[in-house]
C-alpha positions as CSV (number, residue, x, y, z in Angstrom):
1,M,107.0,94.4,70.6
2,A,106.3,92.2,73.7
3,A,103.3,92.8,75.6
4,T,103.5,94.3,79.1
5,P,103.1,91.4,81.7
6,T,99.9,91.7,83.8
7,A,100.2,92.1,87.7
8,A,99.2,88.5,88.1
9,Q,101.8,87.3,85.7
10,L,104.5,89.3,87.5
11,M,103.5,87.8,90.8
12,R,103.4,84.4,89.5
13,S,106.9,84.8,88.0
14,Y,108.1,86.3,91.3
15,Y,107.0,83.4,93.5
16,T,108.2,80.8,91.0
17,N,111.6,82.2,90.3
18,D,112.8,85.1,92.5
19,F,111.1,84.9,96.0
20,P,114.2,84.3,98.4
21,V,112.9,81.3,100.0
22,K,116.4,80.4,101.4
23,A,116.4,83.8,103.2
24,I,113.1,82.8,104.7
25,V,114.2,79.4,105.9
26,W,117.2,80.9,107.5
27,L,115.0,83.4,109.3
28,T,112.6,80.8,110.5
29,T,115.1,78.3,111.7
30,R,117.9,80.5,113.2
31,L,117.2,79.3,116.6
32,G,117.2,75.6,115.8
33,D,113.5,75.3,115.0
34,P,113.0,72.6,112.3
35,F,111.5,74.3,109.1
36,V,108.9,71.4,108.7
37,L,107.2,72.4,112.0
38,R,106.7,75.9,110.8
39,E,103.1,76.7,109.7
40,W,102.4,78.6,106.4
41,A,99.2,80.0,104.9
42,I,98.8,80.8,101.2
43,A,96.4,83.4,99.9
44,A,95.5,83.0,96.2
45,L,93.1,83.3,93.4
46,T,91.4,80.7,91.4
47,N,91.5,80.7,87.6
48,S,87.9,82.4,87.7
49,G,89.0,85.1,90.0
50,D,87.7,83.7,93.3
51,D,90.0,84.1,96.4
52,Y,90.9,81.3,98.9
53,Y,93.1,80.8,101.9
54,K,95.0,77.7,102.6
55,R,96.3,77.1,106.1
56,Y,98.7,74.4,107.6
57,V,101.0,74.4,104.7
58,T,104.4,72.8,105.5
59,A,107.6,72.1,103.7
60,K,110.8,70.2,104.8
61,D,113.2,72.6,103.0
62,A,113.6,75.5,100.5
63,E,113.1,73.2,97.5
64,E,110.0,71.7,98.7
65,F,108.7,75.2,99.9
66,R,109.1,76.6,96.6
67,A,107.4,73.6,95.0
68,K,104.4,74.1,97.4
69,M,104.1,77.7,96.2
70,G,104.1,76.6,92.5
71,E,101.0,74.5,93.3
72,H,99.1,77.9,93.7
73,P,99.7,79.9,90.3
74,G,97.3,82.6,91.7
75,L,99.4,83.1,94.8
76,M,98.7,86.5,96.2
77,A,100.4,86.5,99.6
78,L,102.4,84.1,101.9
79,H,101.7,84.2,105.7
80,V,104.1,82.8,108.3
81,G,102.5,81.4,111.5
82,P,104.0,79.5,114.5
83,V,106.2,76.7,115.1
84,W,104.1,73.6,116.1
85,Y,104.8,70.9,118.6
86,K,105.2,67.5,117.0
87,K,103.6,68.5,113.7
88,V,101.6,70.9,111.9
89,E,97.9,69.9,111.4
90,K,94.4,71.3,111.5
91,P,92.9,70.8,115.0
92,G,90.2,68.1,115.2
93,L,86.6,69.2,116.0
94,N,86.1,66.3,118.3
95,Q,89.6,66.2,119.9
96,D,89.7,64.5,123.2
97,T,90.5,67.4,125.7
98,R,92.2,64.6,127.9
99,L,94.9,64.3,125.4
100,L,95.6,68.0,124.7
101,S,99.1,67.9,126.2
102,E,100.2,65.4,123.6
103,A,98.3,66.9,120.7
104,P,99.9,69.0,118.0
105,R,99.7,72.8,118.8
106,P,101.2,76.2,118.2
107,H,104.5,76.0,120.3
108,R,106.7,78.9,119.5
109,R,106.6,82.1,117.6
110,E,108.4,85.5,117.2
111,L,107.0,88.3,119.1
112,I,105.5,90.5,116.3
113,F,104.0,93.9,116.0
114,D,101.9,95.3,113.0
115,I,101.7,99.0,112.6
116,D,99.0,100.1,110.0
117,L,99.1,103.9,109.3
118,N,95.4,103.6,108.6
119,D,94.8,103.4,112.4
120,Y,96.2,106.8,113.0
121,D,92.9,108.9,112.8
122,F,94.5,112.2,112.4
123,M,95.7,111.4,109.0
124,D,93.5,111.2,106.0
125,L,95.0,108.5,103.5
126,Y,92.4,108.4,101.0
127,E,91.8,110.1,97.6
128,G,89.4,112.9,97.2
129,P,86.7,114.3,99.5
130,Q,84.6,112.0,101.6
131,D,81.1,111.1,100.5
132,P,79.0,110.9,103.8
133,L,76.6,108.5,102.2
134,Y,79.2,106.2,100.7
135,P,82.5,106.6,102.7
136,E,83.5,103.0,101.7
137,T,83.8,104.1,98.0
138,R,87.1,106.2,98.6
139,K,90.2,104.8,97.4
140,L,93.4,104.6,99.4
141,S,96.0,107.0,98.1
142,L,99.4,105.3,97.9
143,E,101.1,108.7,97.6
144,K,99.5,109.9,100.9
145,C,100.6,106.5,102.6
146,D,104.0,107.1,101.2
147,A,104.1,110.7,102.7
148,A,102.9,109.3,106.1
149,W,105.7,106.8,106.3
150,P,107.6,108.7,109.2
151,V,104.7,108.0,111.5
152,A,105.4,104.2,111.1
153,G,109.1,105.0,111.6
154,I,108.5,106.6,114.8
155,A,106.2,103.8,116.1
156,V,109.1,101.3,115.5
157,Q,111.7,103.6,117.0
158,L,109.7,103.8,120.2
159,L,108.8,100.1,120.2
160,V,112.3,98.8,120.0
161,K,113.4,101.4,122.7
162,M,110.7,100.0,125.2
163,L,111.3,96.4,124.1
164,H,115.0,96.6,124.5
165,E,115.2,98.9,127.7
166,Q,112.3,97.5,129.7
167,F,112.2,93.8,128.5
168,G,115.8,93.3,127.5
169,F,115.0,92.0,123.9
170,N,118.1,92.4,121.7
171,D,117.4,91.0,118.1
172,F,114.9,92.7,115.7
173,L,113.9,92.5,112.1
174,C,111.7,95.5,110.7
175,C,110.0,95.0,107.4
176,Y,108.1,97.4,105.0
177,S,104.6,95.9,104.5
178,G,104.4,96.9,100.9
179,R,101.9,99.5,101.1
180,R,100.7,101.4,104.3
181,G,102.6,100.0,107.3
182,V,105.5,98.0,108.9
183,H,106.1,94.8,110.8
184,L,108.5,94.5,113.6
185,W,109.8,91.1,114.6
186,V,111.4,90.5,118.0
187,L,113.6,87.4,117.3
188,D,115.2,86.7,120.8
189,E,114.8,83.1,122.1
190,R,112.9,84.7,125.2
191,A,110.3,86.2,122.8
192,M,109.8,82.8,121.1
193,V,108.7,81.1,124.3
194,L,106.4,83.7,125.4
195,D,102.9,82.2,126.0
196,N,99.6,84.1,125.1
197,E,99.4,85.7,128.6
198,G,102.8,87.1,128.4
199,R,102.4,88.5,124.8
200,S,99.1,90.0,125.8
201,A,100.6,91.6,128.7
202,I,103.5,93.2,126.5
203,A,101.0,94.3,124.0
204,T,98.8,96.0,126.7
205,F,101.9,97.5,128.2
206,L,102.9,99.1,124.7
207,D,99.6,99.8,122.9
208,I,97.9,103.3,123.1
209,T,94.7,102.2,121.4
210,K,93.3,100.9,124.8
211,Q,94.5,104.0,126.5
212,L,92.8,106.9,124.6
213,T,90.0,108.9,125.8
214,K,86.4,107.8,125.1
215,D,86.1,110.3,122.2
216,G,89.6,109.0,120.9
217,K,91.0,112.7,120.8
218,R,93.8,112.3,123.2
219,A,95.8,109.8,125.4
220,T,94.4,109.3,128.8
221,E,96.1,110.8,131.9
222,A,97.3,107.2,133.0
223,H,99.0,106.8,129.7
224,S,100.8,110.2,130.0
225,L,102.0,109.2,133.5
226,F,103.2,106.1,132.1
227,V,105.3,107.7,129.5
228,K,106.6,110.1,131.9
229,R,107.5,107.4,134.3
230,Y,110.0,106.0,131.6
231,N,111.3,109.4,130.8
232,L,109.9,109.4,127.2
233,M,107.8,112.6,127.2
234,E,110.8,114.7,125.9
235,T,111.4,112.1,123.1
236,V,107.8,112.2,122.3
237,H,107.6,116.0,121.9
238,A,110.9,116.0,119.9
239,L,109.5,113.5,117.5
240,F,106.1,115.4,117.2
241,Q,108.0,118.8,116.6
242,D,110.7,117.6,114.4
243,V,109.1,114.8,112.3
244,I,105.3,115.1,112.4
245,V,105.2,118.9,112.3
246,G,108.5,119.8,110.8
247,Q,109.3,117.1,108.4
248,M,105.7,116.0,107.4
249,G,104.0,119.2,107.8
250,A,101.1,117.9,109.6
251,L,99.9,121.6,110.7
252,D,100.7,123.3,107.6
253,M,97.0,123.3,106.5
254,L,94.5,125.6,108.4
255,T,92.0,122.7,108.7
256,A,94.7,120.6,110.4
257,R,95.5,123.4,112.9
258,E,91.7,123.7,113.5
259,E,91.4,119.8,114.2
260,F,94.4,120.1,116.5
261,L,93.0,122.7,118.6
262,E,89.4,121.0,118.6
263,R,91.3,117.9,120.0
264,L,93.1,120.1,122.6
265,D,89.8,121.5,123.6
266,L,90.9,124.6,125.6
267,S,89.2,127.3,123.6
268,Q,86.5,127.6,126.2
269,H,89.0,129.0,128.8
270,E,89.3,132.7,128.9
271,S,93.1,132.7,128.8
272,M,92.8,130.8,125.3
273,H,89.9,132.6,123.7
274,N,92.0,134.0,120.9
275,L,94.3,130.9,120.4
276,A,92.8,129.8,117.2
277,D,92.9,133.5,115.6
278,E,96.7,133.5,116.5
279,V,97.4,130.2,115.3
280,S,95.7,130.7,111.9
281,R,98.0,133.8,111.2
282,K,101.2,131.8,111.4
283,D,103.3,131.3,108.2
284,S,104.0,127.7,108.8
285,G,102.7,124.6,110.8
286,L,106.0,124.7,112.8
287,D,105.4,128.3,113.7
288,A,102.0,127.3,114.7
289,W,102.9,124.5,116.8
290,K,105.6,126.6,118.6
291,Y,103.0,129.2,119.4
292,I,100.5,126.7,120.9
293,K,103.1,125.0,122.9
294,T,104.5,128.4,124.3
295,K,101.1,129.8,125.1
296,V,99.8,126.6,126.7
297,R,102.9,126.1,128.9
298,D,103.1,129.7,130.0
299,Q,99.6,129.8,131.0
300,A,100.1,126.5,133.0
301,K,103.2,128.1,134.7
302,K,101.7,131.5,135.5
303,R,98.5,130.3,136.8
304,P,99.1,126.9,138.2
305,K,96.0,126.4,140.2
306,A,93.5,127.3,137.3
307,C,95.6,126.4,134.4
308,G,98.4,124.0,135.5
309,W,96.6,121.0,133.8
310,F,96.7,122.8,130.5
311,A,100.5,121.4,130.0
312,N,99.3,117.8,130.8
313,R,96.4,118.2,128.2
314,L,99.0,119.2,125.7
315,D,101.2,116.1,126.4
316,E,98.1,113.9,126.1
317,L,97.2,115.3,122.6
318,V,100.9,115.0,121.3
319,L,101.0,111.4,122.7
320,S,97.9,110.5,120.6
321,Y,99.8,111.6,117.5
322,V,103.1,110.1,118.2
323,W,102.7,106.7,120.2
324,P,102.4,103.4,118.5
325,R,99.2,102.0,117.5
326,I,99.5,98.3,117.1
327,D,97.3,95.5,116.0
328,F,96.7,94.0,119.3
329,N,95.7,90.6,117.9
330,V,98.7,90.2,116.0
331,T,101.1,90.4,119.0
332,K,99.0,88.6,121.5
333,G,98.5,85.2,119.8
334,T,100.9,82.5,119.4
335,N,98.8,81.1,116.7
336,H,98.5,84.2,114.7
337,L,99.8,84.5,111.2
338,I,101.3,87.6,109.4
339,K,102.6,88.3,106.0
340,S,106.1,87.0,105.4
341,P,109.0,89.2,104.7
342,F,109.5,89.7,100.9
343,V,106.0,89.3,100.1
344,A,104.9,91.4,97.0
345,H,102.0,93.4,98.0
346,P,99.1,92.5,95.3
347,K,97.9,96.2,94.6
348,T,101.2,97.9,94.7
349,L,103.5,95.1,93.6
350,R,106.0,96.6,96.1
351,I,108.0,93.9,98.0
352,G,108.1,94.1,101.8
353,V,111.9,94.4,102.4
354,P,113.8,94.8,105.6
355,L,114.9,98.1,106.8
356,R,117.9,99.5,108.6
357,A,117.4,101.1,112.0
358,D,119.1,104.4,110.9
359,E,116.6,104.9,108.0
360,L,113.4,104.5,110.0
361,L,112.5,108.3,109.5
362,T,114.1,108.6,106.1
363,F,112.9,105.8,104.2
364,D,110.9,106.3,101.1
365,P,108.4,103.5,100.3
366,A,108.4,104.5,96.7
367,T,111.9,103.1,96.4
368,A,111.0,99.7,97.5
369,P,111.6,96.9,95.0
370,T,108.6,96.9,92.8
371,L,107.9,94.0,90.5
372,G,107.9,94.9,86.7
373,T,110.1,98.1,87.3
374,E,113.7,98.4,86.1
375,G,116.4,96.9,88.6
376,W,113.9,95.5,91.1
377,R,115.9,92.1,91.3
378,E,119.2,94.0,92.2
379,A,117.1,96.3,94.6
380,L,115.7,93.0,96.2
381,M,119.0,91.4,96.6
382,A,120.5,94.4,98.0
383,R,117.9,94.4,100.9
384,G,118.6,90.7,101.9
385,G,116.9,88.9,99.3
386,K,119.7,87.1,97.8
387,P,119.0,83.6,96.0
388,D,121.4,82.0,98.4
389,G,119.7,83.3,101.5
390,K,123.0,84.7,103.1
391,G,122.1,88.4,103.0
392,L,119.1,88.6,105.4
393,A,121.3,88.1,108.4
394,D,122.9,91.6,107.8
395,W,119.4,93.3,108.2
396,V,118.7,92.0,111.8
397,W,119.4,94.7,114.4
398,H,121.5,93.4,117.4
399,M,121.4,95.5,120.5
400,Q,123.7,94.3,123.1
401,S,124.0,97.2,125.5
402,P,122.6,96.4,129.0
403,P,119.0,97.1,129.6
404,A,118.2,100.4,131.4
405,K,116.2,100.4,134.5
406,A,113.2,102.5,135.4
407,P,114.1,105.4,137.6
408,V,113.9,104.3,141.4
409,N,112.0,107.5,142.2
410,A,109.4,107.3,139.6
411,P,105.8,107.8,140.6
412,A,103.6,104.8,140.9
413,V,101.3,104.3,138.2
414,H,98.7,101.5,138.6
415,D,96.8,100.7,135.5
416,A,96.5,98.0,133.1
417,M,99.9,98.5,131.5
418,D,101.8,98.5,134.9
419,V,103.1,95.0,134.7
420,D,106.2,93.2,136.3
421,M,108.2,92.7,133.2
422,E,110.8,90.4,134.8
423,D,107.9,88.0,135.5
424,L,107.1,88.0,131.7
425,V,110.6,87.8,130.3
426,P,113.1,86.2,132.4
427,N,116.8,87.0,132.1
428,G,118.8,84.7,129.7
429,D,121.4,84.5,127.2
430,P,120.8,87.4,124.7
431,N,122.9,85.7,121.9
432,P,120.8,83.6,119.5
433,R,122.1,80.0,119.4
434,K,121.3,76.8,117.7
435,R,119.1,74.8,120.1
436,T,117.7,71.1,120.0
437,L,114.0,70.9,120.6
438,P,113.0,68.1,122.9
439,M,110.2,66.1,121.3
440,T,108.4,65.6,124.7
441,S,104.9,66.2,125.7
442,Q,106.2,67.8,129.1
443,R,104.7,71.4,129.3
444,C,107.2,74.1,130.4
445,D,106.5,77.7,131.6
446,V,108.3,80.8,130.1
447,Y,111.4,80.0,132.1
448,G,111.6,76.6,130.6
449,V,110.6,74.9,134.0
450,P,108.4,71.8,133.5
451,V,104.9,72.4,134.7
452,R,103.8,69.8,137.2
């Protein structure tokens, strides 16, 4: 009887034989960027078990790329970086700043968003009770991460809606991370050419983590106004009620209801003194939520001067549960690296496969192709990982409808997220096309106009 292969053996075999390099080459060259100018990084283990990280890896084609991976038998992960100007090389410590315009440098990159379920503090994704003396000893529960997946799906839904309607982006690729999150790639040419300032402004516009109250319990009033300005509050409430409460059962446990009310922080008001008792008696989390919503809104309507702000407080709390929480650094930097699609997670052995737009809320991470399980190769090919590289194009979302405009009579909101989006992303041809990259030292702005 043959011995069961170890995780390390499965990983080595996957990257040597089955990792869909041609699909990755297609993805990273679809707009005409030479594959040899794309930076890669390899995370691997030595024979003694020590980890190392090798950046500035390049290859001229799929065959050489596979060979480069084969040089690292302990390969654990593959990270994709930017397209470089001229060539990929490690920046010199004593580089002459007078020659920076001619120096190789990160030049272009997809606009990428990383959603990690661990960043949503209302969910406990760890096994067993927390030890207050040694909280770091708790292990992440894969089952809890799987059950929390709809939160990641909601994040992608809202991000795509905003990126398409407010910025005019049309081409997206969404990939499961293999464990507890999701990566959203914006593939448009206009996303590729964004500089760090433009990327940072878009990330700030969309991110809620910088728009939470000081105690982190709720979204700020400014963020609530921002969401209402773009007519999304009704959508946010529907997602909270139908998915987070109804589908996920986020308020089924009494402790979860108590935490929700503690975050709402209205119990000190006379009209809400019995709210917690009534909520605890409800048969289900959905019934509890409907009671809270009705009670709060009724009081706000009946006593607008004293309690009118109750409804806004509820909006701010719901937003903190629903709105995307992104890794800001992943989005803002042209030179940032992120795990490549189709990488197998070293702890779960699940492959980071692309997703369809219509399965964001129903995808079961446990069904992702998993190394060592029956039929994983067929499952990989079914999700764009065919050896010939031709399947991945079918998993890119193309949205061609005209971008919607913000309502003309929307109230003015002036905060860090109130940016002029047309200044960041100029109008252009939404259809991806092959392009010839000029090998010139002339610097250009995001409009492609030479900087003099």
